[in-house]
C-alpha positions in Angstrom: 21.1 -13.7 -13.7 19.9 -10.1 -13.8 18.8 -8.2 -10.7 16.5 -5.2 -10.8 16.4 -2.8 -7.8 13.3 -0.5 -7.6 13.1 2.4 -5.3 10.8 5.5 -5.2 11.9 9.1 -4.6 9.9 11.6 -2.6 11.9 14.2 -0.5 14.7 11.7 -0.8 17.6 14.2 -1.6 19.3 13.7 1.8 19.5 9.9 1.4 19.9 9.1 -2.3 23.7 9.1 -2.6 24.1 6.9 0.5 21.3 4.7 -0.6 22.9 4.2 -4.1 26.3 3.4 -2.6 24.9 0.8 -0.2 22.5 -0.9 -2.6 25.2 -1.0 -5.3 27.5 -2.8 -2.9 24.7 -5.2 -1.8 23.8 -6.0 -5.4 27.5 -6.5 -6.5 27.7 -9.3 -3.9 25.0 -11.2 -5.8 25.5 -10.4 -9.5 27.2 -8.0 -11.9 24.2 -7.7 -14.1 22.2 -5.1 -12.2 19.8 -2.3 -13.0 18.7 0.3 -10.4 15.4 1.9 -11.2 14.7 5.2 -9.3 11.1 6.4 -9.7 10.7 10.2 -9.0 7.2 10.5 -7.6 6.9 14.3 -8.2 9.4 15.1 -5.4 9.5 18.8 -4.6 13.2 18.8 -3.7 16.2 18.1 -6.0 15.8 14.3 -5.8 15.5 14.1 -9.6 18.7 16.1 -10.2 20.6 13.9 -7.8 19.3 10.8 -9.4 20.3 12.0 -12.9 23.7 12.8 -11.6 24.0 9.2 -10.4 22.9 8.0 -13.8 25.5 10.1 -15.5 28.1 8.2 -13.6 26.5 4.8 -13.8 24.8 3.6 -16.9 23.0 0.8 -14.9 20.9 3.4 -13.2 17.5 4.1 -14.8 15.4 7.1 -13.7 11.6 7.2 -14.2 10.3 10.8 -13.8 6.5 10.8 -13.1 4.5 13.7 -14.4 3.3 14.5 -10.8 3.0 13.0 -7.4 0.8 9.9 -7.9 1.5 8.4 -4.5 3.9 5.8 -3.0 2.0 2.7 -4.1 1.4 3.7 -7.7 5.0 4.9 -8.0 6.2 1.5 -6.8 4.0 -0.5 -9.2 5.2 1.8 -12.1 8.8 1.0 -11.3 8.0 -2.7 -11.1 6.4 -2.6 -14.5 9.7 -1.4 -16.0 11.9 -4.0 -14.2 13.0 -6.9 -16.3 15.4 -8.6 -14.0 15.2 -12.3 -13.2 14.9 -11.1 -9.6 13.4 -7.8 -8.5 14.2 -6.1 -5.2 11.8 -3.4 -4.1 12.8 -1.1 -1.2 12.3 2.5 0.0 15.2 4.9 -0.5 15.0 6.6 2.9 17.4 4.0 4.5 14.9 3.1 7.2 15.0 -0.3 5.6 18.7 -1.3 5.2 19.7 -2.1 1.6 21.8 -4.9 3.1 18.5 -6.8 3.5 19.0 -7.9 -0.1 21.6 -10.5 0.9 19.3 -12.0 3.6 16.3 -12.0 1.3 18.3 -13.6 -1.5 19.5 -16.4 0.7 16.0 -17.1 1.9 14.5 -17.0 -1.6 17.3 -19.3 -3.1 17.2 -21.8 -0.3 13.5 -22.0 0.2 12.3 -21.9 -3.4 10.0 -18.9 -2.7 8.6 -16.6 -5.3 8.6 -13.6 -2.9 10.4 -12.9 0.4 9.2 -9.8 2.2 10.0 -8.1 5.5 7.8 -7.6 8.6 8.6 -5.7 11.8 8.4 -7.4 15.2 6.9 -4.1 16.4 6.2 -0.8 14.8 8.7 2.1 15.4 7.9 5.7 16.0 5.9 7.6 18.7 2.9 6.3 20.5 0.4 8.0 18.2 2.2 6.6 15.1 2.2 3.1 16.6 -1.4 3.4 17.8 -2.7 4.7 14.4 -0.8 2.0 12.6 -2.2 -0.8 14.8 -5.7 0.7 14.3 -5.2 0.7 10.5 -4.2 -3.0 10.4 -7.0 -4.0 12.8 -9.7 -2.2 10.8 -8.5 -3.7 7.5 -8.2 -7.1 9.2 -11.8 -7.0 10.5 -13.5 -5.7 7.3 -11.3 -7.0 4.5 -11.7 -10.4 2.8 -8.0 -10.9 2.2 -5.8 -11.0 5.4 -2.6 -8.9 5.3 0.6 -9.4 7.2 1.0 -7.2 10.3 3.7 -4.5 10.3 4.6 -5.1 6.7 7.5 -3.1 5.2 8.2 -2.2 1.6 11.4 -4.3 1.2 10.8 -7.5 -0.7 12.6 -9.7 -3.2 10.5 -11.2 -6.0 10.9 -13.5 -9.0 10.1 -12.1 -12.4 7.1 -14.4 -12.7 5.7 -13.0 -9.5 6.3 -9.4 -10.7 4.5 -10.0 -14.0 1.5 -11.5 -12.2 1.5 -8.6 -9.7 1.5 -5.8 -12.3 -1.1 -7.5 -14.4 -3.7 -6.4 -11.9 -5.7 -3.5 -13.2 -7.0 -2.1 -9.8 -6.7 1.7 -9.7 -7.0 2.1 -6.0 -5.8 -1.1 -4.4 -2.6 -0.9 -2.4 0.5 -2.9 -3.1 0.2 -5.0 0.1 -3.3 -6.2 -0.9 -2.2 -6.9 -4.5 0.7 -8.9 -3.2 -1.5 -11.0 -1.0 -4.0 -11.4 -3.8 -1.4 -12.5 -6.3 -0.6 -15.7 -4.4 2.5 -17.8 -5.4 4.8 -19.1 -2.6 5.4 -16.2 -0.2 7.7 -16.0 2.8 7.9 -13.4 5.6 11.2 -12.5 7.3 11.3 -10.6 10.6 13.6 -7.5 10.2 14.4 -4.3 12.1 13.3 -1.0 10.6 14.9 2.2 11.6 12.9 5.4 12.3 15.2 8.0 10.8 12.4 10.5 9.9 8.8 11.1 10.9 6.2 9.3 8.8 4.5 11.0 5.9 1.3 9.0 6.6 -0.9 11.2 8.8 -3.8 9.7 10.7 -6.2 11.1 8.1 -4.2 9.5 5.3 -4.1 6.2 7.1 -7.9 6.3 7.6 -8.4 7.2 3.9 -6.1 4.3 2.9 -8.0 1.9 5.2 -11.4 2.9 3.8 -10.1 2.6 0.2 -8.6 -0.8 1.0 -11.9 -2.0 2.5 -14.3 -0.6 -0.2 -12.2 -1.8 -3.1 -11.5 -5.3 -1.8 -14.4 -6.4 0.3 -18.2 -6.1 0.7 -18.1 -6.8 4.5 -18.8 -3.1 5.3 -22.0 -3.2 3.2 -23.1 -6.3 5.1 -22.3 -4.7 8.4 -24.6 -1.7 7.5 -27.2 -4.2 6.4 -27.1 -6.1 9.7 -27.2 -2.8 11.6 -30.3 -1.7 9.8 -31.9 -5.1 10.3 -31.1 -5.0 14.1 -32.6 -1.5 14.4 -35.7 -2.5 12.5 -36.2 -5.5 14.7 -35.7 -3.4 17.8 -38.2 -0.9 16.5 -40.8 -3.6 15.9 -40.3 -5.0 19.4 -40.7 -1.5 21.0 -43.9 -0.9 18.9 -45.4 -4.2 20.0 -44.5 -3.5 23.6 -46.2 -0.1 23.7 -49.2 -1.5 21.7 -49.7 -4.3 24.2 -49.3 -1.9 27.1 -52.0 0.3 25.6 -54.4 -2.5 25.0 -53.9 -4.2 28.4 -53.5 -1.2 30.7 -54.7 1.8 28.6 -51.4 3.6 28.9 -50.6 5.7 25.9 -47.2 6.7 24.6 -45.9 10.2 25.3 -42.6 12.0 25.3 -41.2 14.6 23.0 -37.6 13.9 24.0 -37.7 10.2 23.2 -39.3 11.1 19.8 -36.5 13.6 18.9 -33.8 11.2 20.1 -35.2 8.4 17.9 -35.4 10.7 14.9 -31.8 11.8 15.4 -30.5 8.3 15.9 -32.3 6.9 12.8 -31.1 10.0 10.8 -27.5 9.3 11.8 -27.8 5.7 10.8 -29.3 6.6 7.5 -26.5 9.1 6.8 -23.9 6.5 7.8 -25.4 3.9 5.4 -25.5 6.5 2.6 -21.9 7.4 3.3 -20.8 3.7 3.1 -22.7 3.3 -0.2 -21.2 6.5 -1.5 -17.7 5.2 -0.8 -18.4 2.0 -2.8 -19.9 4.1 -5.6 -16.9 6.4 -5.7 -14.6 3.3 -5.9 -16.7 1.9 -8.8 -16.4 5.3 -10.6 -12.6 5.3 -10.3 -12.3 1.8 -11.6 -14.7 2.1 -14.5 -13.1 5.4 -15.7 -9.9 3.3 -16.5 -7.7 6.4 -16.4 -3.9 5.7 -16.9 -2.3 4.4 -13.7 0.5 7.0 -13.9 2.0 9.4 -16.5 5.7 9.4 -17.2 7.3 12.7 -18.0 10.5 11.1 -19.1 12.5 7.9 -18.9 16.2 8.2 -18.5 17.6 4.7 -19.5 20.8 3.6 -21.1 20.2 0.9 -23.8 21.3 -2.6 -22.6 23.9 -2.9 -25.4 25.5 0.4 -24.3 25.5 -0.8 -20.6 27.3 -4.0 -21.6 29.8 -2.1 -23.7 30.6 0.2 -20.7 31.2 -2.8 -18.5 33.8 -4.4 -20.7 35.5 -1.2 -21.8 39.1 -0.8 -20.5 
């Protein structure tokens, strides 16, 4: 059995050697046939140089150097597309997710006959704002998305090759890995794990909001229906108000007056109109990105030792 380990690198220089040592030990306890794929997502530090130094010492290390920073999710999918192991373990390299989870996930997958075993946190780590913004992100996606996602999902997951092939077959340019995982199906199993908080998150509130909006507009039409229902409710209310004032005028001769109420109505309807146009614009922008069919990522270089050479190095005295 061959095991592929996929991890992305972005400002990962302080962790990469320790990560490699621990994931190497965890993998060796399962099989000797291992490949470790490190995807450099345009990291501005010396993560690439450190990864290449590891590859010089270990031919089972493969380094994918992306042409620029494409983002965490696209980097992960690119790494998965190059993984050919019977089992594929995806994990972040910052050590907030212990590499030793591999053994636990392997036991669960082997005993339960699952196609994917992934980790979830009992509760989110970090400061109050990070926890609050994270909870708001999941709640917003949960309310407006057609496909429910596990709460407090982490990156670490162990997958069969069949599942990985089905996962990377998706052609969505903006969808996130969590959504694609849920959409792919197969037999999935969640395991509750502890995630450390070694460093502040790189996902700001603005970035989380952007991710939530992209998640909703690329996977669901519920937001459009919500705007439609809002417009219908306002129209119905306007008809009721018009009929009320018309009947009052016909029965009591009281006319309608009030400059303030007129301006407030105009501002309110103008705001709703702009909101509807904004929502429609988000959907149109998502359509534009998808129909352009631009390459998912660009690879500057692939540093990989041929499989025959790896086998020869393993049996060499």
